[in-house]
GUDREN-456059 format. One record per residue (C-alpha): residue number from 1; x, y, z. Coordinates in pm, 1 decimal, padded with zeros to 6 digits. Example, Ala and Ser with C-alpha at 12.3 -4.5 7.8 and 13.67 -1.06 7.14 Angstrom:
% GUDREN-456059
1/01230.0/-00450.0/00780.0
2/01367.0/-00106.0/00714.0
END
This chain:
% GUDREN-456059
1/05463.7/-02157.8/-03809.4
2/05227.3/-02198.0/-03514.5
3/04900.9/-01951.3/-03491.9
4/04971.1/-01823.7/-03146.5
5/05248.8/-01664.1/-03324.2
6/05091.4/-01423.2/-03571.3
7/04744.6/-01392.1/-03403.3
8/04656.6/-01114.0/-03632.7
9/04597.7/-01375.2/-03891.4
10/04263.9/-01530.6/-03980.6
11/04322.5/-01915.2/-04046.1
12/04259.5/-01860.0/-04416.8
13/04535.8/-01589.2/-04356.2
14/04797.5/-01799.5/-04181.1
15/04789.9/-02091.6/-04469.5
16/04780.0/-01867.1/-04733.3
17/05103.7/-01670.1/-04572.8
18/05286.6/-02007.5/-04469.1
19/05211.7/-02116.1/-04834.0
20/05391.8/-01780.3/-04969.3
21/05715.5/-01804.9/-04735.8
22/05763.9/-02179.3/-04822.8
23/05627.7/-02287.0/-04441.6
24/05540.9/-02672.4/-04475.0
25/05299.0/-02681.1/-04212.0
26/05077.8/-02444.4/-03959.8
27/04945.4/-02472.5/-03599.0
28/04556.3/-02425.4/-03533.9
29/04438.5/-02364.3/-03176.3
30/04032.5/-02478.6/-03141.9
31/03892.6/-02100.9/-03026.0
32/03989.5/-01962.4/-03368.6
33/03730.5/-02245.6/-03553.1
34/03409.2/-02106.6/-03433.0
35/03193.7/-02110.7/-03724.5
36/03499.9/-02232.1/-03957.5
37/03403.9/-02492.9/-04273.1
38/03680.2/-02730.9/-04091.2
39/03640.1/-02981.3/-04439.6
40/03686.2/-02621.4/-04661.5
41/04006.6/-02529.1/-04445.9
42/04142.3/-02894.0/-04489.7
43/04122.1/-02841.6/-04820.1
44/04268.3/-02498.7/-04822.5
45/04525.8/-02592.4/-04647.0
46/04614.7/-02944.0/-04886.4
47/04601.7/-02723.3/-05170.5
48/04853.4/-02502.7/-05036.6
49/05107.4/-02801.3/-04995.1
50/05056.3/-02659.2/-04564.8
51/05044.3/-02952.2/-04329.0
52/04784.1/-02896.1/-04034.6
53/05085.6/-02976.4/-03750.2
54/04872.7/-02962.8/-03479.5
55/04585.4/-02846.2/-03346.0
56/04613.6/-02670.0/-02956.5
57/04455.2/-02780.3/-02767.7
58/04259.0/-03067.0/-02631.7
59/04276.4/-03131.1/-02208.3
60/04185.7/-02953.5/-01883.5
61/04091.1/-03246.2/-01792.4
62/04028.6/-03177.1/-01365.5
63/03741.2/-02973.1/-01279.3
64/03599.2/-03019.8/-00877.6
65/03212.6/-02874.4/-01006.5
66/02981.3/-03117.2/-01017.3
67/02862.5/-03200.8/-01377.5
68/03170.4/-03059.1/-01499.7
69/03389.9/-03351.8/-01532.4
70/03096.6/-03496.4/-01818.7
71/03137.8/-03162.7/-01994.6
72/03520.8/-03163.4/-02014.1
73/03501.2/-03511.2/-02134.1
74/03270.1/-03450.0/-02434.7
75/03423.3/-03138.8/-02472.8
76/03747.1/-03337.3/-02569.8
77/03596.6/-03550.8/-02791.7
78/03465.8/-03276.3/-02975.6
79/03805.2/-03194.3/-03004.9
80/03965.3/-03485.7/-03143.8
81/03669.8/-03468.9/-03389.6
82/03769.4/-03133.3/-03528.9
83/04101.2/-03217.5/-03527.0
84/04008.6/-03554.6/-03773.3
85/03809.7/-03295.8/-03949.2
86/04114.1/-03049.6/-04011.1
87/04342.8/-03401.7/-04110.4
88/04579.1/-03245.9/-03810.7
89/04926.6/-03444.3/-03765.4
90/04819.5/-03449.5/-03356.4
91/04558.8/-03287.9/-03070.8
92/04773.8/-03155.5/-02838.2
93/04684.6/-03246.2/-02480.8
94/04750.3/-02948.4/-02228.2
95/04628.3/-03100.9/-01886.7
96/04525.9/-02850.8/-01679.2
97/04555.4/-02758.8/-01309.0
98/04525.8/-02944.2/-00960.7
99/04170.1/-02882.6/-00862.5
100/04276.9/-02881.2/-00516.0
101/04637.0/-02917.8/-00416.8
102/04657.8/-03304.1/-00462.3
103/04936.0/-03354.9/-00686.8
104/04943.4/-03716.1/-00702.7
105/04587.7/-03773.1/-00739.8
106/04525.2/-03511.5/-00993.1
107/04812.4/-03645.2/-01221.1
108/04665.0/-04011.0/-01186.7
109/04362.9/-03853.1/-01260.4
110/04490.5/-03669.7/-01563.2
111/04648.8/-04016.5/-01639.8
112/04287.5/-04163.1/-01642.4
113/04139.2/-03943.5/-01865.5
114/04429.3/-03949.8/-02102.8
115/04338.7/-04319.6/-02122.9
116/04001.2/-04264.3/-02179.9
117/03993.5/-04055.3/-02451.5
118/04247.2/-04246.2/-02645.6
119/03998.7/-04487.4/-02639.7
120/03766.8/-04242.9/-02848.1
121/04051.5/-04112.0/-03029.3
122/04149.8/-04432.3/-03165.1
123/03775.0/-04529.0/-03332.2
124/03939.9/-04225.2/-03561.6
125/04271.4/-04249.0/-03593.3
126/04380.0/-03929.0/-03403.0
127/04652.7/-03961.0/-03230.5
128/04715.6/-03732.4/-02889.8
129/05036.9/-03539.1/-02817.9
130/05068.2/-03464.2/-02410.9
131/05224.8/-03192.1/-02419.9
132/05477.9/-03132.2/-02062.5
133/05490.7/-02750.0/-01919.8
134/05705.1/-02571.6/-01790.3
135/05672.2/-02607.1/-01407.7
136/05593.4/-02262.4/-01330.4
137/05233.9/-02342.5/-01481.7
138/05191.0/-02581.7/-01254.6
139/04931.2/-02411.4/-01066.0
140/04697.4/-02294.0/-01381.0
141/04806.5/-02494.6/-01662.9
142/04929.2/-02893.6/-01600.5
143/05055.0/-03082.4/-01326.4
144/05234.0/-03252.8/-01649.2
145/05522.2/-03090.7/-01591.6
146/05804.7/-03323.7/-01716.5
147/05848.1/-03542.3/-02012.6
148/05940.1/-03833.5/-01852.5
149/05547.5/-03802.0/-01668.0
150/05435.0/-03732.9/-01997.4
151/05581.6/-04051.9/-02135.0
152/05437.6/-04265.6/-01893.0
153/05088.1/-04159.6/-01935.2
154/05152.6/-04171.5/-02315.8
155/05273.3/-04524.9/-02270.5
156/04970.0/-04630.8/-02050.5
157/04703.5/-04494.3/-02278.4
158/04856.6/-04662.8/-02560.8
159/04917.5/-04977.5/-02389.0
160/04540.1/-04962.1/-02253.2
161/04355.7/-04792.9/-02519.6
162/04576.4/-04937.5/-02861.1
163/04570.9/-04573.8/-02997.6
164/04828.3/-04322.8/-03081.3
165/04957.4/-04101.2/-02765.9
166/05278.7/-03937.6/-02784.2
167/05416.9/-03663.0/-02676.2
168/05467.3/-03265.4/-02785.6
169/05854.3/-03119.4/-02743.8
170/05858.8/-02713.8/-02660.4
171/06190.4/-02594.3/-02626.5
172/05985.3/-02297.2/-02407.9
173/05896.7/-02608.6/-02148.2
174/06167.7/-02832.6/-02141.9
175/06534.9/-02712.8/-02180.4
176/06592.4/-02657.0/-01838.7
177/06541.7/-03033.5/-01764.8
178/06879.7/-03164.5/-01640.6
179/06755.1/-03540.5/-01787.1
180/06615.1/-03391.7/-02113.3
181/06868.0/-03545.2/-02340.9
182/06781.7/-03932.0/-02161.4
183/06362.3/-03842.3/-02210.5
184/06379.4/-03742.1/-02570.3
185/06568.8/-04082.0/-02628.6
186/06333.7/-04300.0/-02418.7
187/06043.4/-04092.7/-02617.3
188/06183.5/-04237.0/-02948.7
189/05861.7/-04327.1/-03176.5
190/05648.5/-04136.5/-02927.7
191/05721.3/-03768.1/-03038.4
192/05420.6/-03615.0/-03248.0
193/05543.3/-03287.8/-03260.1
194/05828.8/-03021.1/-03176.4
195/05729.6/-02643.1/-03069.0
196/05981.7/-02362.1/-03046.0
197/06020.8/-02050.4/-02834.0
198/06289.8/-01898.4/-02658.6
199/06344.2/-01830.7/-02265.0
200/06415.3/-01471.4/-02240.5
201/06549.5/-01325.9/-01914.8
202/06471.4/-01161.9/-01732.9
203/06076.8/-01270.5/-01775.6
204/05834.0/-01017.5/-01858.7
205/05553.7/-01259.9/-01842.7
206/05571.6/-01658.5/-01754.5
207/05309.2/-01712.3/-02076.7
208/05359.7/-01425.7/-02290.1
209/05742.3/-01390.4/-02273.3
210/05858.5/-01633.7/-02481.8
211/06089.5/-01490.0/-02769.2
212/06227.0/-01579.9/-03154.4
213/06509.0/-01833.9/-03138.8
214/06795.6/-01701.2/-03064.4
215/06653.4/-01356.0/-02794.3
216/06744.1/-01643.4/-02508.9
217/06883.3/-01869.3/-02332.5
218/06804.7/-02256.7/-02564.6
219/07003.5/-02402.3/-02749.3
220/06816.8/-02474.7/-03008.9
221/07106.9/-02657.8/-03213.4
222/07165.9/-02924.5/-02953.6
223/06776.4/-02946.7/-02861.6
224/06711.9/-03028.9/-03282.5
225/07016.8/-03253.9/-03286.4
226/06858.0/-03472.1/-02965.6
227/06531.9/-03490.4/-03122.0
228/06624.0/-03590.5/-03465.5
229/06850.7/-03849.6/-03294.7
230/06538.8/-03996.5/-03125.6
231/06417.3/-04043.6/-03459.1
232/06158.7/-03778.8/-03514.0
233/06171.5/-03618.2/-03903.0
234/05867.3/-03389.0/-03853.4
235/05797.2/-03007.0/-03879.7
236/05898.9/-02801.7/-03565.7
237/05667.0/-02513.1/-03502.2
238/05712.6/-02186.2/-03378.2
239/05523.1/-02064.6/-03119.5
240/05538.0/-01751.4/-02941.9
241/05311.9/-01571.9/-02724.0
242/05440.7/-01226.6/-02670.7
243/05267.9/-00895.6/-02775.3
244/05532.6/-00759.5/-02912.5
245/05581.6/-00986.0/-03197.3
246/05194.7/-00991.6/-03207.7
247/05194.6/-00596.3/-03324.5
248/05430.2/-00637.0/-03578.9
249/05355.7/-00759.6/-03983.7
250/05284.9/-01130.1/-03966.8
251/05492.0/-01150.4/-04296.9
252/05788.3/-01003.5/-04147.7
253/05737.7/-01166.6/-03845.0
254/05731.3/-01545.6/-04082.5
255/06066.1/-01369.3/-04234.3
256/06216.0/-01354.5/-03918.2
257/06117.8/-01686.5/-03795.1
258/06276.6/-01849.8/-04108.4
259/06588.0/-01671.9/-04081.2
260/06628.3/-01769.8/-03691.6
261/06557.4/-02128.3/-03773.4
262/06846.4/-02121.0/-04038.1
263/07097.1/-01970.6/-03802.2
264/06977.7/-02068.0/-03445.3
265/06840.6/-02395.9/-03500.4
266/06884.4/-02621.0/-03799.7
267/07186.8/-02836.9/-03857.6
268/07521.1/-02691.7/-03987.8
269/07634.3/-02751.9/-04315.9
END
């Protein structure tokens, strides 16, 4: 369960709730960590049997104000340190929009910034997961909009730094891609996480209009099958931004998510 799906819960409540509901992991967000004792949270997660499956987010590398590049680099190194302190499986990178209209230059700059961050992440053993996002986010969230782009950046960064750099696969962002199956196959060995949310039409909001598996257009069972064929055997996070779901009792949200997973995602018997 990703924290974004049940934001009413604190991190402690999330970890305890996941343990009660039989979830194997929880994805966390950095803005919810302020003032938290990270080693204590890591110990709580371990004692509850709940893996910190991801920490979101690092990235937003591209800025055009003087001095902000160094500021962003320092914040991303802090994100790596926080992920390490939590024992997270990976730090998720949302790469950011272009500061101008030059997408090609922005993508080159993102690749360079990831390579630089990977050199630091490698010193502490923290894997970096680049998250390609749906093209509708290109102007405000990420110039990395296909899995092939993310893979190319991951391979370059890993080759230059010797660090673990891979990808986060989110059904909401990737389901539309006509070469998705081939791209996932090429991602074998670099898949660091899997996130689930449905594409519901009409789309009520680009960011906060996501649905539970089964509410929309995504073929989750095929998506999961292709990811597993590429060798991924890790956890799948339910990450849903939707105010209607946020208003519901988090205990019930976890119950519904688990039922939907069994109905729409899990391998058929």
